N, CA, C and O of each residue as an XYZ file, in Angstrom:
296
protein
N     -44.155    138.295     74.043
C     -44.088    138.748     75.476
C     -42.553    138.724     75.791
O     -41.853    137.760     75.480
N     -42.084    139.804     76.405
C     -40.682    139.956     76.821
C     -40.526    139.625     78.260
O     -41.327    140.140     79.041
N     -39.638    138.865     78.699
C     -39.359    138.491     80.094
C     -38.095    139.301     80.652
O     -37.661    139.033     81.772
N     -37.584    140.170     79.959
C     -36.445    140.986     80.455
C     -35.112    140.368     80.037
O     -34.075    141.013     80.192
N     -35.101    139.147     79.517
C     -33.823    138.529     79.029
C     -33.594    138.601     77.570
O     -32.699    137.978     76.999
N     -34.447    139.393     76.987
C     -34.396    139.595     75.574
C     -33.020    140.123     75.115
O     -32.505    139.729     74.069
N     -32.482    140.965     75.876
C     -31.212    141.705     75.479
C     -29.944    140.829     75.803
O     -28.823    141.227     75.486
N     -30.146    139.637     76.438
C     -29.016    138.830     76.731
C     -28.344    138.326     75.396
O     -29.009    137.904     74.450
N     -27.047    138.402     75.402
C     -26.324    138.069     74.175
C     -26.210    139.059     73.175
O     -25.546    138.832     72.163
N     -26.812    140.178     73.360
C     -26.711    141.266     72.375
C     -25.852    142.362     72.866
O     -25.852    142.684     74.054
N     -25.093    142.963     71.942
C     -24.177    144.059     72.384
C     -25.033    145.239     72.691
O     -26.056    145.501     72.059
N     -24.541    145.989     73.758
C     -25.330    147.199     74.098
C     -24.899    148.288     73.076
O     -23.811    148.255     72.501
N     -25.844    149.265     72.892
C     -25.566    150.311     71.967
C     -24.565    151.271     72.582
O     -24.806    151.834     73.649
N     -23.459    151.451     71.914
C     -22.402    152.283     72.376
C     -22.521    153.710     71.866
O     -22.738    153.944     70.677
N     -22.382    154.631     72.756
C     -22.461    156.080     72.352
C     -21.497    156.347     71.178
O     -20.432    155.734     71.102
N     -21.862    157.235     70.290
C     -21.081    157.536     69.142
C     -19.987    158.478     69.426
O     -19.042    158.563     68.641
N     -20.054    159.250     70.582
C     -19.118    160.314     70.880
C     -18.221    159.748     72.020
O     -18.741    159.202     72.993
N     -16.849    159.883     71.897
C     -15.998    159.400     72.778
C     -16.047    159.919     74.170
O     -15.756    159.208     75.132
N     -16.440    161.241     74.280
C     -16.572    161.799     75.561
C     -17.658    161.295     76.448
O     -17.508    161.150     77.661
N     -18.763    161.032     75.795
C     -19.915    160.369     76.496
C     -19.468    158.994     76.999
O     -19.633    158.647     78.169
N     -18.954    158.305     76.161
C     -18.474    156.931     76.436
C     -17.395    156.946     77.566
O     -17.352    156.081     78.441
N     -16.547    157.971     77.481
C     -15.452    158.171     78.513
C     -16.054    158.508     79.903
O     -15.572    158.046     80.938
N     -17.118    159.328     79.880
C     -17.736    159.672     81.147
C     -18.413    158.389     81.756
O     -18.370    158.165     82.966
N     -19.042    157.557     80.855
C     -19.524    156.369     81.355
C     -18.459    155.399     81.927
O     -18.644    154.793     82.982
N     -17.484    155.299     81.281
C     -16.372    154.474     81.714
C     -15.845    154.882     83.118
O     -15.638    154.050     84.002
N     -15.634    156.265     83.270
C     -15.139    156.878     84.476
C     -16.015    156.580     85.617
O     -15.564    156.195     86.695
N     -17.381    156.772     85.363
C     -18.302    156.658     86.442
C     -18.394    155.067     86.869
O     -18.504    154.738     88.050
N     -18.341    154.175     85.859
C     -18.338    152.792     86.177
C     -17.078    152.408     86.995
O     -17.155    151.690     87.992
N     -15.931    152.912     86.534
C     -14.743    152.635     87.296
C     -14.782    153.128     88.783
O     -14.368    152.431     89.710
N     -15.300    154.362     88.939
C     -15.274    154.958     90.275
C     -16.252    154.362     91.122
O     -16.084    154.369     92.341
N     -17.307    153.821     90.571
C     -18.249    153.093     91.358
C     -17.731    151.685     91.848
O     -17.933    151.223     92.971
N     -17.043    151.087     90.845
C     -16.337    149.832     91.238
C     -15.251    150.061     92.210
O     -15.042    149.210     93.074
N     -14.560    151.110     92.147
C     -13.506    151.462     93.007
C     -13.945    151.591     94.504
O     -13.163    151.362     95.427
N     -15.120    151.933     94.669
C     -15.648    152.161     96.043
C     -15.664    150.773     96.781
O     -15.664    150.725     98.011
N     -15.676    149.667     96.008
C     -15.812    148.278     96.639
C     -14.541    147.528     96.598
O     -14.495    146.362     96.988
N     -13.404    148.213     96.096
C     -12.118    147.530     95.859
C     -11.048    147.978     96.794
O     -11.286    148.790     97.688
N      -9.900    147.471     96.601
C      -8.717    147.785     97.405
C      -8.184    149.169     97.066
O      -8.857    149.993     96.446
N      -6.939    149.391     97.503
C      -6.354    150.661     97.331
C      -5.390    150.823     96.188
O      -4.854    151.909     95.965
N      -5.156    149.702     95.431
C      -4.247    149.597     94.309
C      -4.915    150.074     93.078
O      -5.388    149.243     92.302
N      -4.997    151.399     92.823
C      -5.748    151.884     91.758
C      -5.160    151.532     90.400
O      -5.919    151.360     89.446
N      -3.876    151.421     90.270
C      -3.260    150.995     88.934
C      -3.683    149.606     88.576
O      -4.087    149.369     87.437
N      -3.611    148.655     89.512
C      -3.981    147.288     89.201
C      -5.575    147.164     88.909
O      -6.031    146.403     88.055
N      -6.305    147.953     89.675
C      -7.739    147.969     89.369
C      -8.153    148.572     88.102
O      -9.118    148.130     87.478
N      -7.409    149.632     87.677
C      -7.635    150.176     86.358
C      -7.218    149.265     85.218
O      -7.895    149.148     84.196
N      -6.169    148.676     85.416
C      -5.711    147.710     84.362
C      -6.808    146.539     84.231
O      -7.206    146.163     83.128
N      -7.260    145.998     85.433
C      -8.262    145.018     85.367
C      -9.680    145.520     84.792
O     -10.421    144.796     84.128
N      -9.945    146.794     85.121
C     -11.123    147.387     84.523
C     -11.186    147.340     83.011
O     -12.141    146.887     82.381
N     -10.042    147.866     82.466
C      -9.862    147.949     80.986
C      -9.781    146.518     80.393
O     -10.312    146.302     79.304
N      -9.182    145.600     81.019
C      -9.090    144.210     80.550
C     -10.486    143.650     80.384
O     -10.794    143.029     79.367
N     -11.362    143.875     81.413
C     -12.702    143.450     81.458
C     -13.470    144.025     80.310
O     -14.122    143.325     79.536
N     -13.364    145.384     80.224
C     -14.082    146.098     79.163
C     -13.798    145.649     77.684
O     -14.677    145.559     76.826
N     -12.474    145.381     77.489
C     -11.991    144.892     76.216
C     -12.507    143.517     75.926
O     -13.017    143.242     74.840
N     -12.375    142.668     76.889
C     -12.727    141.250     76.635
C     -14.236    140.950     76.685
O     -14.643    139.841     76.340
N     -15.074    141.914     77.106
C     -16.527    141.709     77.298
C     -17.237    141.520     75.966
O     -18.284    140.878     75.880
N     -16.654    142.083     74.959
C     -17.306    141.905     73.525
C     -18.412    143.085     73.476
O     -19.110    143.151     72.465
N     -18.585    143.922     74.410
C     -19.608    144.841     74.393
C     -19.129    146.157     73.547
O     -19.964    146.956     73.121
N     -17.826    146.314     73.350
C     -17.403    147.451     72.656
C     -16.524    147.129     71.488
O     -15.744    146.179     71.542
N     -16.635    147.929     70.385
C     -15.673    147.720     69.266
C     -14.377    148.434     69.772
O     -14.433    149.566     70.252
N     -13.189    147.724     69.647
C     -11.973    148.234     69.955
C     -11.427    149.063     68.944
O     -10.467    148.694     68.267
N     -12.060    150.316     68.785
C     -11.713    151.179     67.683
C     -11.255    152.480     68.232
O     -10.992    152.588     69.430
N     -11.147    153.497     67.380
C     -10.725    154.843     67.696
C     -11.606    155.486     68.801
O     -11.078    156.195     69.657
N     -12.865    155.260     68.794
C     -13.753    155.872     69.675
C     -13.536    155.263     71.107
O     -13.588    155.980     72.106
N     -13.289    153.910     71.171
C     -12.944    153.231     72.401
C     -11.658    153.785     72.969
O     -11.600    154.153     74.142
N     -10.602    153.848     72.127
C      -9.287    154.349     72.564
C      -9.458    155.856     73.082
O      -8.935    156.217     74.136
N     -10.147    156.631     72.359
C     -10.263    158.066     72.862
C     -11.031    158.128     74.144
O     -10.679    158.863     75.066
N     -12.150    157.302     74.201
C     -12.945    157.295     75.433
C     -12.136    156.756     76.652
O     -12.288    157.222     77.781
N     -11.268    155.746     76.360
C     -10.376    155.336     77.406
C      -9.516    156.388     77.910
O      -9.421    156.549     79.127
N      -8.834    157.171     77.037
C      -7.966    158.223     77.357
C      -8.656    159.292     78.177
O      -8.162    159.785     79.190
N      -9.833    159.616     77.667
C     -10.694    160.728     78.369
C     -11.095    160.290     79.759
O     -11.042    161.058     80.720
N     -11.507    159.004     79.841
C     -11.958    158.459     81.122
C     -10.790    158.490     82.123
O     -10.990    158.857     83.281
N      -9.621    158.127     81.712
C      -8.458    158.199     82.565
C      -8.067    159.560     83.010
O      -7.524    159.794     84.091
N      -8.372    160.433     82.121
C      -8.076    161.951     82.578
C      -9.069    162.223     83.650
O      -8.692    162.785     84.678
N     -10.360    161.856     83.485
C     -11.330    162.183     84.469
C     -11.104    161.477     85.783
O     -11.252    162.063     86.855
N     -10.747    160.220     85.691
C     -10.450    159.489     86.953
C      -9.269    160.140     87.696
O      -8.878    159.671     88.765
């Protein structure tokens, strides 16, 4: 029986294509931005720091390309 906490401690499945991941990053940041201050540069730096240190993503070519794409969208 699963109580919903089964996925705790597991890495989420990351999309294989950088554009999809980039769109997800952009939407997450823009949603987060709605609740934050006006300093977009500091917020963006903090956002990427959190994403990199979360352990949810391999810091590989796909992540780098997704980050670049997300920043273009933002």
